[in-house]
Each structure stands twice: as structure tokens, then as C-alpha cells.
C-alpha positions as CSV (number, residue, x, y, z in Angstrom):
1,X,54.6,15.3,1.0
2,X,57.0,13.0,2.8
3,X,55.9,9.4,3.4
4,X,52.7,8.1,1.7
5,X,49.8,10.0,3.2
6,X,51.9,12.3,5.4
7,X,51.9,16.1,4.7
8,X,54.2,18.8,6.0
9,X,53.5,22.4,6.9
10,X,54.9,23.4,3.5
11,X,52.3,21.2,1.8
12,X,49.6,23.0,3.7
13,X,51.0,26.5,3.0
14,X,51.2,25.7,-0.8
15,X,47.5,24.8,-1.1
16,X,45.5,27.3,-3.1
17,X,42.2,28.5,-1.5
18,X,39.1,28.3,-3.6
19,X,37.2,31.4,-4.6
20,X,35.1,32.5,-1.7
21,X,37.3,30.6,0.9
22,X,35.8,30.8,4.4
23,X,37.5,32.5,7.3
24,X,37.5,29.1,9.1
25,X,39.5,27.6,6.2
26,X,41.9,30.5,6.0
27,X,42.6,30.2,9.8
28,X,43.1,26.5,9.5
29,X,45.6,26.9,6.7
30,X,47.4,29.6,8.5
31,X,47.7,27.5,11.7
32,X,48.5,24.2,9.9
33,X,51.2,26.1,7.9
34,X,53.1,26.8,11.1
35,X,51.8,30.2,12.1
36,X,50.5,31.2,15.5
37,X,47.5,33.6,15.7
38,X,46.0,35.8,18.4
39,X,43.0,38.1,18.0
40,X,45.2,41.0,16.7
41,X,47.2,38.9,14.3
42,X,44.0,37.1,13.0
43,X,43.2,40.1,10.8
44,X,45.7,38.6,8.2
45,X,43.1,35.9,7.6
46,X,40.4,38.4,6.9
47,X,38.4,37.9,10.0
48,X,37.6,38.7,13.6
49,X,36.2,36.6,16.5
50,X,39.1,34.2,16.3
51,X,38.0,32.4,19.5
52,X,34.7,31.4,17.7
53,X,36.6,30.2,14.7
54,X,39.0,28.1,16.9
55,X,36.0,26.7,18.8
56,X,34.3,25.6,15.5
57,X,37.5,24.0,14.3
58,X,37.9,22.1,17.6
59,X,34.2,21.2,18.2
60,X,32.8,20.7,14.7
61,X,35.9,19.3,13.0
62,X,38.0,17.7,15.7
63,X,41.1,19.8,15.2
64,X,43.7,19.8,17.9
65,X,44.7,23.4,18.5
66,X,47.0,24.5,21.3
67,X,46.4,27.7,23.2
68,X,48.4,29.9,25.7
69,X,47.4,33.1,27.4
70,X,50.0,35.8,27.0
71,X,50.3,39.2,28.5
72,X,51.0,42.2,26.2
73,X,51.9,45.7,27.0
74,X,49.6,48.1,25.1
75,X,50.7,51.4,23.5
76,X,49.0,53.3,26.4
77,X,51.0,51.5,29.0
78,X,48.3,49.1,30.2
79,X,48.7,45.3,29.9
80,X,46.2,43.0,28.3
81,X,45.8,39.3,27.8
82,X,45.5,37.5,24.6
83,X,45.1,33.9,23.6
84,X,47.8,32.6,21.2
85,X,46.7,29.6,19.1
86,X,48.8,27.2,17.1
87,X,48.9,23.7,15.7
88,X,51.7,21.3,16.8
89,X,53.7,19.7,14.0
90,X,52.2,16.2,14.7
91,X,52.0,14.2,11.4
92,X,48.4,12.9,12.3
93,X,47.1,16.4,13.0
94,X,48.8,17.9,9.8
95,X,47.3,15.1,7.7
96,X,43.8,16.0,9.1
97,X,44.4,19.7,8.4
98,X,45.5,18.9,4.8
99,X,42.6,16.6,4.2
100,X,40.0,19.0,5.6
101,X,41.3,21.8,3.5
102,X,41.2,19.6,0.4
103,X,37.6,18.6,1.2
104,X,36.7,22.4,1.5
105,X,38.1,22.9,-2.0
106,X,41.7,24.0,-1.5
107,X,43.8,22.7,-4.4
108,X,47.3,21.6,-4.9
109,X,49.6,24.0,-6.8
110,X,49.8,23.2,-10.5
111,X,53.1,21.7,-11.7
112,X,54.1,20.9,-15.2
113,X,51.9,21.7,-18.2
114,X,52.3,24.2,-21.0
115,X,52.7,27.2,-18.8
116,X,55.8,25.9,-17.1
117,X,57.4,24.5,-20.3
118,X,60.6,26.2,-21.5
119,X,59.9,28.9,-24.1
120,X,61.3,28.3,-27.6
121,X,64.2,30.4,-28.7
122,X,62.7,32.6,-31.4
123,X,66.0,34.1,-32.4
124,X,67.2,30.9,-33.9
């Protein structure tokens, strides 16, 4: 986190998803973390129908998601078009992404505590 209330892409990437995280949440974290997705690359989020997920994020949650249509050359020599989606690094948008993920149960990484404490030297 930078200034009070501002969140970076790294803050978003470091959030831990809840058990049973939705595809919509995983896509939002992926985009908010600085990645771009198209229908083929969306499989990393565990889902298909990326256009429907993007539509839900835009229409139901007010997320600002950019899109560009790109041409790709397929393995068989034919070209196809795919939509490439991403979120701009605007502080207001990133704050909205972070807050929505937290609302959906994403948690901040644990720091400190007994698991991160130095181990005692047993040889002494």
C-alpha cells in the first residue's frame, strides 16, 4: 500500500483467495494484478466464458475494464480475433478492485506471528 487508502497491483496480487473463490473474483484479481486476459489465457483463472465474467464485473460491480480486439494466427494458418481485457493502473480503479476482493473474502497475507519468528538455536 502506498498512500492511505491507495493500493498497488502488488497489493492485489498478494491477496489470498478464500476457499471456494469464484471465477469472477479470480479474474478480477488477475486483471487488477496487472495481467491481461483473452478467452484462451483465461483458463489460468479456472474458467471459460470470459466475456460474460467481464460483463458481470462491468455491469454489476462498476469495474472499468479496457478491451482491444486483436488478430491471432492459429496453428492451422487461419486468423482469428480475440478480445484482450485489462485494467489500467489508475489508483481509484485499483482501490475499487482491492476493496471488492476484500469484500468477497480475499485476505491480506499474514506477516509476523510465531511462524515467521526466528527459530531458536538448539545447538547452543
